[in-house]
C-alpha positions as CSV (number, residue, x, y, z in Angstrom):
1,M,-10.6,1.5,34.2
2,L,-8.8,4.5,32.7
3,V,-6.5,2.3,30.7
4,K,-9.4,0.4,29.2
5,R,-11.1,3.7,28.2
6,A,-7.9,4.9,26.5
7,Q,-7.5,1.6,24.7
8,A,-11.2,1.8,23.5
9,A,-10.6,5.4,22.3
10,V,-7.5,4.3,20.3
11,I,-9.5,1.5,18.7
12,R,-12.4,3.8,17.8
13,D,-10.0,6.4,16.4
14,R,-8.1,3.8,14.3
15,S,-11.4,2.4,12.9
16,R,-12.8,5.9,12.2
17,N,-9.6,6.9,10.4
18,L,-9.5,3.8,8.3
19,L,-13.1,4.5,7.2
20,R,-12.2,8.1,6.5
21,S,-9.2,6.9,4.4
22,A,-11.5,4.6,2.4
23,D,-13.9,7.5,1.8
24,M,-11.0,9.7,0.6
25,V,-9.8,7.1,-1.8
26,I,-13.2,6.5,-3.2
27,A,-13.8,10.2,-3.7
28,E,-10.4,10.7,-5.3
29,A,-10.9,7.8,-7.6
30,R,-14.2,9.1,-8.7
31,R,-12.8,12.5,-9.4
32,R,-10.0,11.1,-11.5
33,A,-12.0,8.6,-13.6
34,A,-12.8,9.8,-17.1
35,S,-16.5,9.8,-18.1
36,G,-17.7,6.3,-18.8
37,E,-14.6,4.8,-17.3
38,P,-14.9,2.4,-14.3
39,V,-13.6,3.8,-11.0
40,I,-10.8,1.7,-9.6
41,V,-10.4,1.7,-5.8
42,T,-7.7,-0.4,-4.2
43,V,-6.9,-1.6,-0.7
44,G,-3.3,-0.4,-1.3
45,A,-4.6,3.1,-1.8
46,V,-6.5,2.9,1.5
47,T,-3.4,1.7,3.4
48,G,-1.4,4.5,1.7
49,A,-4.0,7.2,2.6
50,A,-4.2,5.9,6.2
51,C,-0.5,6.1,6.5
52,Q,-0.1,9.5,4.8
53,H,-3.0,11.3,6.5
54,Y,-3.2,9.6,9.9
55,G,0.1,7.8,10.4
56,L,-1.6,4.5,10.6
57,F,0.0,1.3,9.4
58,A,-2.9,-1.0,8.6
59,E,-2.8,-4.7,7.6
60,R,-4.3,-5.5,4.2
61,E,-7.3,-7.3,5.7
62,E,-8.1,-4.4,8.1
63,A,-8.0,-1.9,5.2
64,A,-10.0,-4.2,3.0
65,A,-12.7,-4.5,5.6
66,A,-12.9,-0.7,5.9
67,L,-13.0,-0.3,2.1
68,R,-15.8,-3.0,1.8
69,Q,-17.9,-1.2,4.4
70,R,-17.5,2.2,2.7
71,Y,-17.9,0.7,-0.8
72,E,-21.3,-0.5,0.2
73,V,-22.3,2.8,1.8
74,A,-21.2,4.9,-1.2
75,D,-23.1,2.7,-3.7
76,C,-19.8,1.9,-5.4
77,R,-21.2,-1.3,-7.1
78,L,-22.7,1.1,-9.6
79,D,-19.5,2.6,-10.9
80,C,-16.5,1.2,-9.0
81,M,-14.2,-1.8,-9.1
82,T,-12.1,-2.9,-6.1
83,D,-9.8,-5.7,-4.9
84,A,-11.3,-5.5,-1.4
85,F,-13.5,-8.5,-2.0
86,S,-10.7,-10.8,-3.1
């Protein structure tokens, strides 16, 4: 029972940290974009942020799923472009 709880906690932390990484990448891309310029947010940036900030090594599809989720929440369709849907 304890092992299952520990595994579940690891999965939750990993998922949460991937979502946080996507949020960080979106926010940073928005800060860096010039006025009137599209904001470009990449899956590679999410995997890089996850590794740098949380020591996570995420597969592309896992990072893309997190980015797609946060992309929708942050209304990125209005001002962002991403490779997370390809």
